[in-house]
N, C-alpha and C positions, 0 to 999 in steps of 0.2 A: 945495788943488786945486779948480779950477772944475768946471764940468759936463764930464764925459768924453763925447766923441762918437765913440769908436772901440770896436771889439770887444776889442782888446788893447793893452797898453802894453809896450814893449820895455824890459827891465831890463838886458840885456847882449847880446852877439852871439848867445847860445843860450838865454837865459831870458826868459820872457814872463809877464805877469800879466793875467788876465781881468778885464774890467770888468763892471758890472752888466748889460750887453747880451748877456752870454753865458749868463745863467741858463738851466737846463735845463727842458724841458717835462714830463719824467717826475719830476724832482726839482730844484727851484730851487736847492738847495745843491750841485748838480753842473752841470758845464758842458754846455750843448747842443753836440753834436758838429759841427753845421754850420759855425759860424765857425772851429772848430778845423781843419777839413779845408781851408778856404781859406787859413789861415795857413800850414799845412805846404806846400801847393802853392806859395805865394808864396816860402817859404824855399828850396824846391828850385829854383825858377826863378832866384832871386837868386843862389844859389851857382853855378848853372850859368853865368850871365852872367859871373860873376867868373872862372871857370875858362876860359871860352872866349876872354877877352881881346878882341881886335880882330876875331875871327872871328864871323861871323853866328850868332846863337843858334839852337839847335834848338827845335822847338815841342813843348810838352807835349800829347801826343796821347791818352794814357791814364793815369788815376790810379786805382789800386786800393788801397783802405784796408781794413785789418783792425782792428776795434775790440776791443781785449783787455780792456778794463775801463772803469769810469767814472772821470771826472776831477773832483776837488773844485774848488770855486771858489777855487783857490790857485795860486800861481806854478808853472810847469813848464818843462822844457827840451826843445829839439828838436835832434837831431844828424842828420847825413846822411853817406852814403858812396856812392861810385859802384860799382855791381855790374858794369856792362858798359860800359866806356868806348868811344868811337868818334867818328869825324869826322861821321858821318851819322845814327847811331842810338846812343842812350845809355839805359841803365837805371840809375836812381838810387833808393835806398832811404832814407827818412827815418823816424825814430823819435821819438815824443813820450813823455817819461818824467816821472812825477811821483813825488817821494821815492824815486828809484832804481828805480821799477817802470815797465816799458814799458806804455803804455796804448793807443797807436795806432801802427800801422806802415803807411807808405805806400810803395808801389812805383810809380814813374812812368816811363813810356816817353816819351822825347823823340826826335822825328824831324825829319829834314832838310825844309826848306822847298823845294818844287819846283813849278813853274808847271803846274798841271793845270786851269786855269780853263776850258779848251775842253771838257773832259769832266766837269766838276762837275755834280752833281745828286743828288737823293734822292726816294724815294717816300713818305717820312714825310708824314703829313697836316699841313696848316698849322693853327696855332692861330686861334681866333676873334679878330677885331680887339678890342684892349683897350678901345677907347672905346665899344664896344657892351655891355660887361659891367658888372655892379653891384659896388660895393665889398664886400669880404668881411673880416670880422674873425676872424683865426685865434685871437685871444685869447678868443673865446667858446667855444672848444673846448679850448684849451690854456693852461696858465699859463706863466710864465717870461719873463725878460728878453729872450731871443733872439726869442721869438714877438712880443713887444710892439715889437721893433725892425724889423718888416717892414710894408710897405704891400702890399695885395693886392686883386685883383678876381678874380671867379670866375664861370664859366658855370654853368648848371644842372647839378647833380651827383647821383649816386646812390651807394648803398653800394659802396665800393671803386672808384669812377671819378670823376675830376674833371678839369676843365681850368682852370687858374689862372695868371694873371699875377702875379708877385711882384717886389718891389723892396726890397733891404735899405737901411735908412736910414743906415747908418754905414759908414765904411771899416774895413778889417781892422786897420790900424795908422795912427796919425797921422803925417803928414809922410813917408810912404813911398809911392812909386809902386807900385801893385799892378796886375798885368796883368788884362785882362778875363777871361781864362781862370781865373786864381786866384780872382777875385771870384765868377764863376759857381760854381766848385767849393765856395766858401765858403757857397753857398745851396742846393746840390743835395740835401742831406740833409733839407731841409724837405719834400721830396716825400712822405715817409712820413707826414706829418700833414695832408696836404691832401685825401686821398681816403679817409677813414676808413671801414673796412668795419664796425667796431663802435666805439662811443664808448670813449675811454680809461678810463671808469669801469667798463666791462664786462671789459676784458682789457688786459694789458700786451703790447705788440708792438714792442719796440725792435729796431733792426737791429744785426747783428754785423759788417756790412761795407758798403762802398759801392764800386762800380766805375763810373766814367764815362769815356766815350770821346767826344772832341770833334773835329769835322770841321774847324773853323776858329776863328779868334779871334772871340768874340762882339762884338756891337756894341750900344750903348745901355744904359740902366740897368735895363730890365725883362727878366725871365726868364720864359719860358713853360713851363708843366709840363703835359703831357698824360699823366696818371698813372693806372695801374691797380694795385690791390692785390688779391692772392689769398691765401687761407688754405688750407692742406691739412688733412687729417684728423688729422695726428699732431704738431701743435704747430709747424709750419714755415710761414712765409709768404714772399711775394715782392712787392716793390713795384718796378714797372718804369715808367720815364718817358721820354718823347721831350722833350728840352730844346730850347727855341726862343729866338730873339731877334727883334729888329725886322725882320731880313731873312729869317727862316724857321727851319726846324730846324737846330740846330747840333750835336746829338749825343744821347746816351742815357745813362741811369744805371740801375743795378739794385742793389737792397738785399735782403739775405736777413734774414728776421725770425724771432725766437723768440717764438711766440705763447703766452701764459700767461693763461688765464681767471682773473679775480679771485675 
């Protein structure tokens, strides 16, 4: 096999294999959850398009992931089921399992496309222009193949606060069309590592979930993160991000953290 330039390889309709580009930041023998979430969103959308047939597909508007455990750098399976079918609104659940154990559960709301351009707008702040920012190496803070697989530039930051433009270098799967929504969702989890409140040598603070809501289909390769990280006094943290693209703010994400001093 030559050089692998995707995050995953498809082994069957439901089974997938991680490549070196999925290696985790907390433990390189485990998968970084960011590409995993993008793959699950892609599979939900692909299954939805098949079920819709000739009808226009609904738009993935909210993706809520519960992370039930770590995933080794080994093959895994993804299954899905429709919880709430409908012509204009649909709720789908996808489950990633490894060795018979559920590791991630996604609940995705898909909504009808309606022309609301005349009333579109948001009060989220715009990101600083990418061409005015300096390159930033996330690999200086974090190990792992997933971290090495991204390009990034960053504005000046402080503890628990950062603005970063980030671009994944690889597709989720080779030779499969993946939507811009799924691609963004495959990078949303990186938010928890771009605005560190304390360095990872001082504490563990992995997230147990991620919920993202998207206003529209993203455009361009680069994703903007306006991120704030908060730690409470009892071992609970929160990472909140406004997600942007070349056209402006596109949605938000939220991650609940379990904070554990080393």
